[in-house]
N, C-alpha and C positions, 0 to 999 in steps of 0.2 A: 355119852362121850362128849357132847357139846359142852355141858356144864362142867365136866371134869377138866377139860382143857381151858375153858374160860377162867376158872378159878386159878389155875396155874399161870396162865397168861397175865391175868390181872396182878398177881403177886410179882411176877417177873418184871413187869413194867414199872411198878412202884419201887421195888427193892433193888433191882439190878440195872435198870436203865436210868431212872430219875434218882435212885439211891436216896429215897425220901427219909428225912430225919424227924425225930420227935420234936414237937413244937413248931413244925413248919406247916404253913398253910398252902394247900394245893387248890388250884383252880382248873377245872376241866371244861373244855368246850366240846359240845357234841351236837349231832343232828338227829333227825328222826330214826335213821337206821342204826345209829350207834348209841342211842339214849339208854337202852336197858343195860348195856355193858358199862356205860358211864356211871350209872347208879351203883353197880357192883363195885367199881373202882372208888367211888366217893366214900362208900361205907368202909371199905378196906383201908383207904387213906386215913380216915378219921381214927380208925383203930390203931394204926401205926403211929400217927403223930400226936394223938390226944388233943387235937384242936379241930375246929370246924373246917370242913372242906366245902368248896363252892362248885356247884354244877350249873353251867351256863348252857341253855338250850337255844340253838340257832336255827332259824328257818329262812332260806333265801338270803343269807348274809346278814340277817337282822336278829337281834336278841329277842327271843320270844318269852323266855322266863329265866329266873335265877333262883336256885334252891340252895339253902344252907343245910349241910348234913352234920349234925352234932355228933361228937365222939362219945363212946361209952364211958370214958373217964376223962378227967380234965388235966392236961399238962400245961406247963408254963409256955406261953408263946415266945418264940425266939425272935420274931420279926422277919424271919426268912420266909420266902415264898417259892413255889414251884408251879410250873404251868404244863398242861398236857392237852394236846389237840387230838381228838379221835377222828380219824378220817375214814371214809367209806370209798369203795371202788365205784366210781360214777358210771351210770348207764348212759353212754353217749356214743353216737355213730359218726363216722367220718363223712363229710360232705365236701367234695373237692371244689364246689362252687360257693361255699359259704365263706364269709370274711372271717379271718382269724384274729380275734382280739385277745386281750389278757385272760378273760374268763374262759374262753374255749381252750386256749393253750394250757391254762392251769388244770382244766378238767382232764386233758390228755397227758398231763405231767410233762409238758414241753416248755413250761415257763421258767426262765431263770430267776433266781432270787434277786431282788433289787439291790443295787449297790448303794449303801448308805455308809459313807466313810467314817462317820463318828459313832457308828453302831458298835457297841461292845456288849457281849453277852455277860450278864451279871447274875442270872438266876438259872437254875436247872429247868430245862424244858424239853419236850419231846413231841414228835408227831408219830402216831401209831395207827396202823390200819387194822380194822376189825373184820375178820372173815365173814362173808355174806354169801347167800345163794347165787347172786349175780356174778360175783367175783369167781366163785367156784366154776360156774358154767363157762365163763370167759376163758378160764385156764384149761379146763379139762373137756369141755364140750357139753352139749345139751343133755340134761338128765342127771348130770353129776351132782351129788349132794355136798353140802358144806362140811360134812364129816371128813371127807378126803382132804380138804384144805386145812382143817384144824390139825389133822395128823401131820401134814407137811410143815405147818407152822411150828408144831411141837418139836419136830426133829430139827428144824432150823434154829430154834431158840433153846434147844436142850431142855425142854420143860419137864422132862421126866428125870433129869439128873438132879438129885438132891444134895449130893456130897461136894460137888465142885462148882466153883464160880469162875467161869472162863472170862467174865467181864473184867475181873481184876487183873489177871495176867495179860490179857490182850491190850489193855490200856498202857501197861508198862512197855510192852513190845513196840507199840506205835510211837510212844514218846522217845524211846531209844532210837528208832529208825529216823525220826524227824531230826533229833539232835545230831545224829551222825551225818545225815545228809547236809544239814546246815553248816556243819564244821568243814565240809570239803571245799567249799567255794566253787560250786558248779555253775558253769556258763551255759551248758546245753546237754541234752540227752540224745544218745544214738540208740534207736530201737530197731532190732533186727529179728526176723523170724522167717519161716518158710514163705509166707505171703505178706511180708511186712518189712519195710525199710524206711525209717523216718529220722529226719534230723530236726530236733525240737529245741531251739534256743529258749532259755527261760525268760519270762517276763521280768522286768525290773519293777521295783515298788511292790513286790509280792513275796510271800514266804511259803514254805512247806506247811501243809495243814492236814488235819485228819478230822473225821466226823466225831470222834471222841473229844469232848470239850473239858478242859481243866481250867477252873476259875482261879483268880489270883490267890484266893485263900488256900488253894491246894485241892479242893474238892473237885471231883470229876463226875461226869454223867454222859449218857449217850442220847443224843437227839433222835437217833435211829439205831437199829441193831439188826443183824450182826454188823460189827464195825471192824474192817480190816484194811482200810484205805489210807494211802498217803497221796494227798492232792498236790499237784505241781502245776501252777499257772505257766502257760507257754506264750512266747512272743507270737501273737497271731499273725503278724505282718511278715514273718520270716520263716515260719515252719514249712518244711518241704518233705516230700516222699510219697509213699503209697502204702495201703494196708487193705486187707480183707477181713471182715469180721469173723470171729471164731465161735461165737455162741449166738443163740437166738436173742433177739431184742424186740421191744415193742415200739411201734410208730403209729400214732393215732389209735385205731381200734383193731389193729392186727399185729401179729408177730411176723418177723422176717428173719432171714438168715443170709449169709454170704453176700453182704454188701461190699462192693469194691470201690475204694476211694483213692483219688490222687490229688495231691496238693503241690503247687510250685510257687515258691516265694510268697507263701501265705494265701495264694489264690486257689480256689477249687477248680481243677481242670477236668475232673471226671468223677461221677458217682453213678455206679451201676447197681440197681436194685431190682431183681427179677420180679415182675408183676407188681411193681410198687412205684411207677413213675408219677402217678397222680399224687400219692402221699408225699414223696420226697420233694416234688416240685412245689407243692402247696406249703410245705414247711419252709423251704428256702425263700419263698416269696414274702414270708412274714417279717423278715428282718435282713438287712444287707450284710450283717456280720454272722448270720447263721451258717454260712458256708465255710467259715474259718475256724481253725482249731483254737479252743479256749484253754484247755488244760488236758493233762494226762493224769489218770488216777491209777496209782501203782498198787497192785495186790499180788500176793502169791497166787500161782496157778491153782493149786489145790487148797482153797480156803475152806473154812467151815461152811460158808454159804454155797460152795460148789459141790458139796458131797453128793447131792442129787442134782442132776442136770436139769434144773427147774428154773424157768423164767416166770416171775410172779407179776410182771407188768408194772412194777413199782421201782422207778430208778434208784431211790435211796437204798433199796434192798438189793436190786439186781447188780448194781455196780460193785458189790462186795464179792462177786463170783470170780473175778479175774481182772487183769489190767484192762483199762478202758480209755478210749479217746473220746473227748467231749468236743462236739461242734457247738459253738455259741458261747454264752456267758460263763464267766468263771465263778467260783465259790467266793462270795463276798468276804468271808472270814479270812481268806488267804491274802487279801489286799492290805499292804502296809502303807502305800502311797496316801498322803493326806490331802493332796491337791487334786480335785476332781478334773481339772483341765489337763492334767498330765497323764491320765490313765492310758489313753490311746498312744501317746508318745512313748510310754513305757512298754507298749505291746500287750496291754491288758484288754481282753475282749469284753466289751460292755453290752453285747447283744442281750435282748430280753428273752431270747429263745435258747433252748438247750436240748441237745440230742446226744445220748450216751451210747457209744458203740464199742462192744467188747472185742479186744484184740489179743488177749492173753492165750498162751498155749504152753505145753510142756517144753516147747522148743524156743520160746521167746528169750532173747538176750537183750539186756539194756546196760549200756555203759554211760558213765558220767564224764563229760569233757570238762576239765577243770580250768579255772582262770589262769593257772600257772603252766598250762599246756599238757599236763598229765591226763591220763585216761584211767578210770577206775570202774571195774565191773560192779554193778549193784544188783542186777538180776541175772541169774544163769539158770538155764533149763526151766524157765518159767517162774522161779521163786527167788526171793531175796537171798543174797549170799550169807554165809555164816557171820560175817561182820555185822549184819543188821538183824 
């Protein structure tokens, strides 16, 4: 079973996420845990592209070796490149007395991407997680094998579907949604649900974004998948309201449910997390802006990723389950402001931490307050309206 799904997963990554092309050179970064899968990907990549692929083996953040994998036939190099990082689920435990630095936050997937204003993505790249025994036991409990995780990954990515390619249609849907939202002239969002009422003015110097990336030349790719998100940076100084999480989420080395949060004029006034005070207090101490809303990630309630009520403990995957509130830093690709000194003035949260909290439900309603004073429904009964 392991090899069966590994083969399908490898082909999915190269053909449907990176959308690798003939003549394109792929570089893969891997560690000890992901190295065997990286070799499989390297050989498959060279078969697809007809040019040499590069396998970089990294130990403790340093390059240990670099291998060149020659293709079975020789194609003309196009000069194009693609990059792939194979990540493993880290074995780390929460220590409330330990100092949280960038390394620890990254291990727990609580580190926000750095804001580099002149950074522009010009090549296809992706970060992919490889199923492992530790990851399986973290999700399902001691004694569970990696086979169960491979089966869940297969369902999540539709690895057994040979005839359809949802990655093509999904990218078109996301582009349509973003284009329509940008055309409305939205000044704020009003988010309402059974345990949610939020007023979220939009940050200036930012745009609607999605995890699916389209390059200037028109080519698109997926840095992560499944991809069903519309990212909306929020004015962190003026957001107000309350919400209770609606799905399980990971914080440090545990899963939690039913976190209750209140925000007034951008300030956190309450955060209740049953049996999780040590964890949330430790997170909030790491950065002064970690208590403030950075963005809202809009998703349909019943997304492809939510078919199984499964939390994988990986934010870039779990956020695709439903609409999510982000405490902390925004997605750098959504920033259009070119003056770093104006980010906070524009309401852009520059925290180096990031916690994603699911709030979507079948009863969620979101309306857009427009600059001309009108109000437009964009999400009803948990999903985007027919206009989108």
